[in-house]
C-alpha positions in Angstrom: 0.0 0.0 0.0 1.2 3.5 -0.8 0.1 6.1 1.8 -1.1 9.3 0.2 -1.4 11.3 3.4 -0.2 11.2 7.0 -3.4 9.5 8.3 -2.8 6.6 5.9 0.9 6.6 6.8 0.0 6.3 10.5 -2.5 3.5 9.9 0.0 1.7 7.6 2.6 1.9 10.3 0.1 0.5 12.9 -0.6 -2.4 10.6 3.1 -3.2 10.2 3.8 -3.0 14.0 0.7 -5.0 14.6 2.0 -7.7 12.3 5.4 -7.5 14.0 3.9 -7.9 17.5 1.8 -10.9 16.4 4.8 -12.6 14.8 6.9 -11.9 17.9 4.3 -13.5 20.2 5.3 -16.8 18.6 9.0 -15.8 18.3 9.4 -14.9 21.9 7.9 -18.2 22.9 10.4 -20.0 20.6 13.3 -18.0 22.1 12.2 -18.9 25.6 11.9 -22.6 24.7 15.2 -22.8 22.8 17.3 -20.9 25.4 19.1 -23.1 27.9 20.1 -20.3 30.4 17.2 -20.3 32.9 17.4 -16.6 33.6 17.5 -15.6 29.9 14.7 -18.1 29.2 12.6 -16.5 31.9 13.3 -13.0 30.4 12.0 -14.2 27.0 9.0 -15.8 28.6 8.1 -12.6 30.5 8.5 -10.6 27.3 6.3 -13.2 25.5 3.5 -12.4 28.0 4.2 -8.6 27.6 4.1 -9.0 23.8 0.6 -10.5 24.0 -0.5 -7.4 26.0 1.1 -5.2 23.4 -1.0 -6.8 20.7 -4.1 -6.0 22.7 -2.9 -2.5 23.2 -2.5 -2.0 19.5 -6.0 -3.4 18.9 -7.3 -0.6 21.3 -5.3 2.0 19.1 -7.1 0.7 16.0 -10.4 1.0 17.8 -9.5 4.5 18.9 -9.0 5.6 15.2 -12.1 3.6 14.0 -10.1 1.1 12.0 -10.2 -2.7 12.0 -7.1 -4.3 13.4 -5.3 -5.5 10.4 -1.8 -6.9 10.1 0.4 -5.9 7.1 3.2 -8.3 6.5 6.6 -6.8 7.1 9.6 -8.2 5.3 12.0 -7.0 8.0 10.2 -9.0 10.7 9.9 -12.0 8.4 13.6 -11.8 7.7 14.5 -11.7 11.4 12.4 -14.8 12.1 13.7 -16.6 9.1 17.3 -15.9 10.1 16.6 -17.3 13.5 14.9 -20.4 12.1 17.9 -21.0 9.7 20.4 -20.7 12.5 18.4 -23.1 14.8 18.1 -25.6 12.0 21.9 -25.8 11.8 21.8 -27.4 15.3 24.3 -25.1 17.1 25.8 -25.8 20.5 23.3 -24.7 23.2 25.5 -22.0 24.5 26.1 -20.6 21.1 22.3 -20.6 20.5 21.8 -18.7 23.7 24.1 -16.0 22.5 22.4 -15.9 19.1 19.0 -15.6 20.8 20.2 -12.6 22.7 21.2 -10.9 19.4 18.0 -12.0 17.8 16.0 -10.4 20.6 18.0 -7.2 20.5 17.5 -6.9 16.7 13.7 -7.3 17.1 13.6 -4.8 20.0 15.5 -2.2 17.9 13.0 -2.7 15.1 10.0 -2.2 17.4 11.6 0.8 19.1 12.1 2.4 15.7 8.5 1.6 14.7 6.9 3.0 17.9 9.4 5.9 17.9 8.0 6.9 14.5 4.3 6.3 15.3 4.2 8.4 18.5 5.2 11.8 17.0 3.0 11.1 13.9 0.0 10.4 16.2 0.7 13.7 18.1 1.0 15.6 14.8 -2.3 14.2 13.6 -4.0 15.0 16.9 -4.7 11.3 17.5 -4.9 10.7 21.3 -3.0 7.4 21.4 0.5 8.6 22.1 0.4 7.5 25.8 -0.7 4.0 24.7 2.1 3.7 22.2 4.6 5.2 24.6 3.8 2.6 27.2 4.8 -0.1 24.7 7.8 1.9 23.6 9.0 1.9 27.2 8.5 -1.8 27.5 10.5 -2.4 24.3 13.3 -0.2 25.6 13.3 -2.1 28.9 13.5 -5.4 27.1 16.4 -4.2 25.0 18.2 -3.0 28.1 17.7 -6.3 29.8 18.9 -8.2 26.7 21.9 -5.9 26.4 22.8 -6.7 30.0 22.6 -10.4 29.3 24.9 -9.8 26.3 27.4 -7.9 28.3 27.5 -10.6 31.0 27.5 -13.5 28.6 30.1 -16.1 29.5 32.1 -16.6 26.3 34.4 -19.1 28.0 31.7 -21.8 27.6 31.9 -21.6 23.8 34.2 -24.2 22.4 36.1 -23.1 19.4 
């Protein structure tokens, strides 16, 4: 779809982030299940639950703008998920997979932060009263990125066999 005005651009952006969140509900569950580090797996499981709430929050934004919640496929999200599936299918060492999962999570958080970071000022500019709702999700995504970054900084590379 080609947006011809800012209202359409906002709605198109919502559709893309709605798709992303829906896909990431499954992806965060997969990350939690494929991670062997208990603390990291728990972080992914918690974000899985949070992501389901984010989907519901986006549905309320669609309702607020009198639009039907609709997901628009996003090649960036599909690529992140496909990249993870390809890596997992190579049957890496568990510890290597844990480190890869941290990076995969960080990549998706960066994508979501960019998406919400663009939608919020657009909503404000259009006078759509949903910025607080979107900002709540943006804060959660930033917190998730910070948590994953801390895991990455503390990762024990000594366990990886060369």
